[in-house]
N, C-alpha and C positions, 0 to 999 in steps of 0.2 A: 504494500500500500504506500502511496505517496506520503512522504514525511510531513507534508503541509496539509494533509487531508482534514484533520480536526479543525485547524484554523479557518480554512476555506469553507468547510461544511457548516460550521457555526455561523459564519458571516452570511452564508447563503440561506440559512434557515433549513438546511438539508433539502433544498429544492434545486432542480436544474435551473441555472441562471438564464437559459435560452428558452425552454418550453414551459418552465415552472412546474414540471412534474415533481411530485413528492418522492423522495428517496424511499420512504416507508412503503409505498405502493409497489415498488420494484423489488423490495426485500434484498437489495444488494447495494453496497456502497457505490456512489457515483464517482466519477473521475475528476481529478484536478487537471485542468487543461490551461493552456496559454491562450488568452484572448487574441493577442497578436502572436502568432507562432514564432518560435525561436528562429526558424528558417526564413522568416520574413522580418528579421531584426527586432523581434519582440524581446523584452527583458524578462529575465527569470526573477521577478520580484512580485510581491504580494498584490500590487495594483494591476498586475497582468495575469493573475490566476483567477479562474472561474470554476465553479462546480458544474459539471455537465453529465447528463445521462449518456449512456453509451451511444444511443441513436443520434443525439445532437453532436456529440464529439466526433463520431465517424463521418457524419454528413458534412460537418464544417471542415474537418481535416486541416490542411495548411492554407486554406483559402481565406482571404480577408475581403474580397470584393468579387463582383460578378456583373455581367451585363443584364440590366433589367429588361425582361422581354417586352414590356409595355412601351418603354421609352427608348430602348436601345442605348441608354447611358450606363456607364460603369458606375456602380454604387457600392459603398462599403456594406458589409454584412452588419447585422444587428450587434451592437455593443451592449452587453448586459448591464453596464453601469452608465 
């Protein structure tokens, strides 16, 4: 388990910071992930950590932006804070 889990989970209220699912419903600890991934020059610091369910963490991956299909503009993904 990530050494920062307890700190991040308490701050997130044990909910995924992206979809707001409760960790209790999944009956498995969520993952501490980097909001801005390290491979995208994100920092390994508390203000860049988020609690994420497996589905949200896998879906987001190392991406931080995507082309909006409605406007065709490049937009940043949702930032949980």
